[in-house]
N, C-alpha and C positions, 0 to 999 in steps of 0.2 A: 720469472719468462713470460712476456706477454705477446698474445697470441694473435700474428700479425693476418689481418682479414682482406680476402682479395677485390682489389679495384670493383667496385659497382660496373655491371652494366645491364640496360636495358631485356626484359626479360619477355619472352612472346606475348605470352599473355595475363592483361590486366583484367581482372575480372569487375563488372561494377559496383562501386560502395554501396551498400544498399542504408536506407535513414535509420539512424537507432539501431546499427545494428551494435554487435559485441566485436572490442578490437582482437581479440583472440578469434574469431571468425572468423573476419573478414581475414587474419595473415593465413589462416587455416587453408579457405578458399582461392588464394592466391597461391597457396603451393599447391594445390590439387589442380587447379589450372594448366601447370607447369610443369605435371608430373611426377611432384618429389612430394614428399614429406613432411608436415609443418616445422618440425624439429630441426631438419636440416636446413631447410631455407629461414629459420631465425638463427643457424649458427653463420648464415651471410651478412645478416643484421650489425650482428652484436656477441662477444664471446657470453654464452649464457651459463648461467646461473647453475648452481646442483641439484636445484627444484627441477629445472628443465632438464638436462645431461637425461637421464634415468625415463625407462617409460613409469609412466602415473598417470594421474588423471586426463582427461579430455581437455586439452588445452583448448578448446575450439567455443568450447562454452566457459574461457576463463576468461578477466584482465589482463591482458599482455601491456606492459608499459613501458614504451621507449621513450630513452634519453634524446637531448638533441641530438647527438652525432649519430644514433641509432635510427633516430626518425630521419634522418639527411639521408641515409642509405640508404632508408625502404623508400622515399621519392625518387634518388634514382635509379631504380632497380624499376619502377611502377612509373616514375615519368608523369605520377600526380601533383596535382597544385595541392598544396600542406595546407594551406585552408580551408579550402572544401574539402578534402579528404578530414580534415577534425570536426568539421559541422555534420559531417555525413556519419563521424565515429565519433561520440568525443570523449568516450573514454583510450580515447589513441593522443588526447595531449600529453603531451610531455610534460611530466611532473618535477623534473630536475635537471638542473643545469650543468652542463660537459664544459670540464677549465679546459682552456684552450689545449687543445691537442689532446685531450683526457679520451679515454676508451670507448666506445660502443657501449652502453646495458640496456636488459632487459630487466622489467620487474613483473610479477606474476603476482596474483591477485584474486582470492576470490569472489564470487559476488552474491553478494548479502542483500538478498531484496525476496519478501513475502510472496512474491507473484510470479509464476511458471509461462515457456514463452508456449505458444498454441503451435500441435506439430505442423497443423495445419495453413497456416500463416508462414510459419515454416516453409515448406514444397512452395508456398505464393512467394518467396521473395529467394527460391535458388538456393534452399536449405541452409540460409544465413540466419544464426539464432539471434533475435533481440535481445538490447539487455533490457531486461525487464526493470529494471531499478529507474527507467525513463518512462515505465508506464502503471504506474502503480494504483492507477487507479482503473485498469482493465483487467476485473477482477473475472472475468468471465470473455470467451468469444461467442456471441450469438451467429457467426456464418457458419462455423466448425461446430460448435456445439461442445465445447469442453470449461469447464469450470480451472481455472487461473490461480487463486490468492488464498496462501493459508493452507489449510489443513484439506486434504483433499484436493491439492494443487494436482493439475495434469489430468482429472477424471473426467473422461467424456461424458454428456448427456443430452439428450434428445431436450432441446429447449421447446418444443410443442406439449412435450409430456410435463414440462412445469413453466407455466405462463407465468406466475407470478418471479421466480428467479430472472425470466428472463424481461416482465417490466420493471423488476426492481434494478437487473442491470444500465436498460437505455435509464431510466431516471436519475442512475447515480451518473453516469455522462452527461447528462442536464447540469448536475447538479457541479461536476466538475468545470462545465465550460462558464458558470458563474462566480464559482470560488476558485479555483485552480484545483490542480492534484495537489497538491499539498494539503490545504487545509481542508479539503473532502477525504482525505487519505485519513487526515487525524483525527476527523470526527468520528469517522466510520471506526477506525482501530479505540475510538472511546466508547463507544456506543457496543461496539463487540465485547468491550472488556464488565461491560455492565452488562448487558444478558448475559453472556458465556459462563462470565465467574462470579461479579461481588455480588447478583440477584437468587445466585443458588444457594449462597453460602448461608447456616444460621436459621433465616426466618424466611420463606418464601409469601412475597408478596398472593393475594387471592386468587390474580391472574396468571402468576407466572405454571403454574401449570398448565394451563389452557393452551401457554404456545410453545412448553416442552412437547404435549402431547403434537398439536404442528409441527412440530419439527421433525419428529419420529414418526409422522404419517409422511413426512416427503422421502426420509429414508427407505419407508418400506413400500415407497412405490417404485421404486428400482430394484426391490429385492434383496436389499442390502441388510444385514443385522441389526437395528437399531441399536446408537452406542450409550454407554449405562451411566457415561456424566456428559453433561453439556461442553464444558470445555474439550473433547473428546468428537464433536460433531463435525463433520464435515462443514464447508466453508459456506456451502450456498444452500444447506440447510436452512441457515440462518439468515442468508442473505439478505430478504424482502427485510425482514425485522432491522438487518444494522443498517439498511441505508434507510427506511424510515426516519429511524433516529435520525442517521450523520442526517438526516437532511434537516430537523430540526439545529441539532446541537454546531452547524456550521451555518447558518442563519442566523445573523448578527442582532437582527430583532425579537427573535425566538431569547437569545445568549441570555441580551440584556432584561427583557423579560421577568427571565427567572432566579433572578437576585430578589432575597427578602424586601420589602417594603411595605411601610404602614398601609399603604392602600391595598394587599393584599391581591395585587394583580396578576400574582407568580403562580397565586392558583390557574390560572389561564396556559402558563407554561406548561403545567401538569396535566391537565385533562385536554392540551396538543396531544402530552406523549398515547397516554390511552387510545386518542382517535386515530394517531399514527398507527400503531399496533395493531388495531382493530380489535379490541376487547371487545368478544360477544357478553351478553346478559351481565355488563359491571356493574357496579352499587354505586349512586353516587358518590363522586371524588368527595370524600372526608377529612383527609388526613393527607399530607406530604410523604407520612413515615411509611406508606406503603412503597415507597420507591427510595430507601436507605440502602444504601448512603448518601446517594448524589443529593438530596437536598442539604446535608452537610458541607460536601463538598464545595457546593455551589456559593457555601455561605466562604466557605473558608477561602477560595479562590478569590471571592469579588473583595475581599478583606486587602487584598493584593491590587486592586483593580483589574482583575481577572474575567471574562468572560469564558463561558461556553465555547465560544469562537475562534478565542483567542490563541494565537500559537506558543504564548507560554505556557495554558495550563495545563496545570501537574506539577512545575516547575518546581525547585524547591523557591522556598522565599526569597527576594532579595536580600544581600546581608547589609543595606544600608534603609531604605527604603521601609517608614511608619505605617503600620497597616490602617484600613479605614474601622471604624466602629460599621460592621453590618452586623446587624440583631437577626436571632432566628425566629421567624414569624411563623408558625404552622397552620395550615387550615386545618380548622375543627369543628367538630359538629357544634357550638355555640355560635363560632359564625357562620353554619349554615342555617341555624333555626334565625339568628339574626338578620339575613338576609329575606328570608321567607315573610319576620313580621313587618318588616320597610316595608317589601311588597303588599302587602295587605294592606296597612295603616296606607 
């Protein structure tokens, strides 16, 4: 038996959609403004799936996608322009086409994003929840002092107490304006994987304990107990170093220079990494192996024409493409001595 929905009529109060708001958040605000609950309002738009009928998770932080018929009913109730509404709330865009005369339908999905919404910003938006998938590069809110990204997301911090973290966020914003959020955060994740996972395994580079102590020092400054492993560290503790490496990884210039070449200019790339990480009392760079497994990864990816700044970095090799011949050329003590001899002569 098909449920017959009442004909839609204009509702008294229509809140203004907030730019980048979640679909569930906006529909919840419409329901609240008209003194009803969200599930009751959704039942006017479509036949609710079983996951929406019973009390469960907060639908205001979910993605509620309407098909064409349900979306048309929403526009009839609110009187809003459909194109402008979807422009403000992209997750409201219809995903399924209704057959002629087909029933209105709603689909529910969870938001899967490493970023959290800032509670202070949410209050400024009249309680609207942001679609954090659109704001991946906002790892921190300096206005309200919240860390928003990954481990420790939602934790409140005093930006004045952590000037290096605040400076890193401003730098990340600048990188994003040049490279775009997708490229920037892909480089940021790559940097985080090396810093927190790859470089802690088996062999620690001579400079790595200095970084770990720096991260633990930031944690102790909050009065918290330091994490027992680097992969358990809150994201804000390693944020300055992740941002510094992301700036290098996202740069096409440095990504191209990192590929092994006969003139050994890729040595400059690794010197740049040490400079960006602000390693104190570091010995002269004599071998790339202190950055394992990064040098080998660069060589293997370059065989398929991929640089650190390429969107395809780390993906499986193409099924048909023929790999290039990229020889692994290390930086050794012999090379350093030969450079000194050339300078003397």
